[in-house]
C-alpha positions in Angstrom: -18.0 35.8 1.5 -18.3 37.5 -1.9 -15.7 39.1 -4.2 -16.4 42.6 -5.6 -14.5 44.4 -8.2 -14.5 48.0 -9.6 -12.2 49.7 -12.0 -11.4 53.0 -13.7 -13.0 55.4 -11.2 -11.1 58.3 -12.8 -11.9 60.8 -10.0 -15.7 60.1 -9.8 -15.4 59.5 -6.0 -19.1 60.1 -5.3 -20.0 57.4 -7.9 -17.6 55.1 -6.2 -19.0 55.8 -2.8 -22.6 55.3 -4.1 -21.6 52.0 -5.8 -19.9 50.6 -2.7 -22.8 51.7 -0.6 -25.3 50.0 -3.0 -23.2 46.8 -2.7 -23.5 46.9 1.1 -19.7 47.4 1.5 -19.6 51.0 2.7 -21.9 53.2 4.9 -21.7 57.0 5.1 -18.7 58.8 3.7 -16.1 56.0 4.2 -17.1 53.4 6.8 -16.3 49.8 5.8 -19.2 47.5 6.6 -18.4 44.8 4.2 -17.4 42.3 6.8 -15.5 39.4 5.3 -16.3 40.4 1.7 -13.3 41.1 -0.6 -13.1 44.3 -2.7 -10.5 44.8 -5.4 -10.1 48.1 -7.2 -8.5 47.4 -10.6 -6.6 50.7 -11.1 -7.1 54.2 -12.5 -8.3 56.3 -9.6 -6.8 59.4 -11.1 -7.3 61.8 -14.1 -10.3 62.7 -16.3 -12.8 63.1 -13.5 -13.4 65.7 -10.7 -11.5 64.3 -7.7 -8.7 61.8 -8.1 -7.2 62.6 -4.7 -10.6 62.0 -3.0 -10.8 58.7 -4.8 -7.4 57.7 -3.5 -8.2 58.8 0.0 -11.4 56.8 0.0 -9.7 53.6 -1.1 -6.9 54.1 1.4 -9.3 54.7 4.2 -11.1 51.5 3.5 -7.8 49.7 3.3 -6.8 51.0 6.7 -10.1 49.8 8.2 -10.1 46.4 6.4 -6.5 45.7 5.3 -7.3 42.0 4.6 -10.4 42.8 2.6 -9.7 45.9 0.5 -7.1 45.8 -2.2 -5.9 48.0 -5.1 -4.1 47.3 -8.3 -2.0 49.8 -10.3 -3.5 51.1 -13.5 -1.8 53.0 -16.3 -3.0 56.3 -14.9 -1.2 55.7 -11.6 2.0 55.0 -13.5 1.4 58.1 -15.6 0.9 60.2 -12.6 4.1 58.9 -11.0 5.9 59.6 -14.3 4.7 63.1 -14.6 5.4 63.9 -11.0 9.0 62.6 -11.3 9.8 63.6 -14.9 7.5 66.5 -15.9 9.8 67.7 -18.7 9.9 64.3 -20.5 7.2 62.8 -22.8 5.3 62.0 -19.6 4.2 65.6 -19.6 2.6 65.4 -23.1 1.0 62.1 -22.5 -0.4 63.2 -19.1 -2.1 66.1 -20.7 -3.5 64.1 -23.6 -4.9 61.4 -21.2 -6.9 63.7 -19.0 -4.4 64.7 -16.4 -5.6 67.3 -13.9 -3.4 69.8 -12.1 -5.7 69.4 -9.0 -4.7 65.8 -8.8 -1.0 66.5 -9.2 -1.0 69.3 -6.7 -2.8 67.1 -4.2 -0.4 64.2 -4.4 1.6 63.9 -1.2 4.8 61.9 -0.7 2.6 59.4 1.2 0.3 59.1 -1.8 3.3 58.6 -4.1 4.8 55.9 -1.9 1.5 54.1 -1.8 1.1 54.2 -5.6 4.7 52.8 -6.1 3.9 49.9 -3.8 0.7 48.8 -5.6 0.7 45.4 -7.2 -0.2 45.0 -10.9 -1.7 41.5 -10.8 -3.6 39.5 -8.2 -5.3 36.1 -7.9 -8.6 36.0 -6.0 -9.9 32.5 -6.0 -10.3 31.4 -9.6 -10.1 34.9 -10.9 -6.9 36.5 -12.3 -7.3 40.2 -11.7 -5.5 42.9 -13.8 -6.0 46.5 -15.0 -5.2 46.1 -18.7 -6.5 43.6 -21.1 -3.0 42.9 -22.3 -0.4 40.1 -22.1 2.5 42.6 -21.4 2.5 41.6 -17.8 4.3 38.4 -18.9 7.4 40.6 -19.7 7.9 41.0 -16.0 7.7 37.3 -14.9 6.0 34.0 -15.1 4.0 34.1 -11.9 1.8 36.7 -10.2 4.4 37.1 -7.4 7.3 37.5 -9.8 5.5 40.1 -11.9 4.6 42.2 -8.9 8.1 42.0 -7.5 9.6 43.1 -10.8 7.3 46.2 -11.1 7.8 47.2 -7.5 11.6 47.1 -8.1 11.3 49.2 -11.2 9.2 51.9 -9.3 11.4 52.1 -6.2 11.3 55.6 -4.8 15.0 56.1 -5.2 15.0 55.4 -9.0 15.8 58.1 -11.5 15.2 55.9 -14.5 12.6 57.6 -16.6 12.8 54.8 -19.2 12.0 52.1 -16.7 8.9 54.0 -15.5 7.9 54.7 -19.0 8.1 51.0 -19.8 5.7 50.2 -16.9 3.3 52.9 -18.1 3.4 51.8 -21.7 2.8 48.1 -20.9 -0.2 49.0 -18.7 -1.6 51.1 -21.5 -1.8 48.3 -24.1 -5.2 46.7 -24.7 -7.5 44.4 -26.7 -5.2 41.3 -26.5 -8.2 39.0 -25.7 -10.6 40.6 -28.2 -9.3 39.2 -31.5 -10.1 36.0 -33.3 -7.4 34.2 -31.2 -8.5 35.9 -28.0 -9.6 32.7 -26.3 -6.2 31.1 -27.0 -4.3 34.2 -25.7 -6.4 34.1 -22.5 -5.9 30.4 -22.1 -2.1 30.8 -22.4 -2.1 33.6 -19.9 -4.2 31.7 -17.4 -2.0 28.6 -17.8 1.0 30.7 -17.0 -0.3 32.8 -14.1 -3.2 30.6 -12.7 -6.9 31.0 -12.4 -9.8 30.1 -14.7 -11.1 33.6 -15.6 -9.4 36.9 -16.4 -11.1 40.1 -15.0 -9.9 43.5 -16.3 -10.8 47.2 -16.6 -9.0 49.7 -18.8 -10.8 49.0 -22.1 -14.3 50.4 -21.8 -17.1 47.9 -22.5 -18.6 50.1 -25.2 -15.3 49.8 -27.2 -15.5 46.0 -26.9 -19.1 45.7 -28.0 -19.4 48.6 -30.4 -22.0 50.8 -28.6 -22.0 54.1 -26.7 -21.0 53.9 -23.1 -24.4 55.4 -22.1 -26.0 52.1 -23.2 -23.7 49.9 -21.1 -25.6 48.2 -18.3 -23.2 45.7 -16.8 -20.0 43.7 -17.3 -19.5 41.5 -20.3 -17.9 38.0 -20.6 -16.0 37.3 -23.8 -13.2 35.2 -25.3 -15.4 32.0 -24.8 -16.1 33.0 -21.3 -12.5 33.2 -20.2 -12.5 37.0 -19.8 -14.7 39.5 -18.0 -14.6 43.3 -18.7 -15.9 45.6 -16.0 -15.1 49.2 -17.1 -18.4 50.8 -17.9 -16.7 53.9 -19.1 -17.7 56.4 -16.4 -15.6 59.2 -17.9 -17.2 58.5 -21.2 -20.8 58.8 -19.9 -21.2 55.2 -18.8 -21.8 53.7 -15.4 -19.2 53.0 -12.7 -19.7 49.3 -12.2 -19.2 47.6 -8.8 -19.4 44.0 -9.8 -20.0 41.0 -7.6 -18.1 38.0 -9.1 -19.2 35.4 -6.6 
């Protein structure tokens, strides 16, 4: 059994389908053939690219076929889409437009889609890997364990909430980045792993090109940094890079 991760699809559903097919996880349009392999999507299915709704529907179809094998984390663009849908006249509206929000995605979001997005976890442990969307320590504001963090966010995003400030807080925290990239990045990563468990952090969000200082078109695969404690997997598809489906082991 292998663990595969992908992140920041941003509406490029055909690239996702091709990548999962190339990894031997999917056949045809959306048939799961991955057996006991595990797939984690680390957030940001929506915005920027051509078909965010199609990307959601593909992941949800795979989850329905293999509920114990296909998993999804919330990214900042899922939180942003929820915020704009619920509170379009607030600052969510401005930020949604600035961050590649598409009317086609918003119009296509059903109540079922919204309920699914609200229920998404923000952190996961898969073996020795600590999986998250953002390369940030803000998750620790919500708790001191993976379970506590996820329960806190789920409560904040309950479908009966009318608290725009709470939803904004989730979005803002998931938008922060680069906490493991500084001179003390290894120490920061160690502290987070000590708190939440695992031996290696895996994240999307910050495109690899921004971490290594080169155009996304030149990115060929994931990178390991912070003394090997952190792996970045976002190739920057919306920025002209590859959509990476990464086998971690």
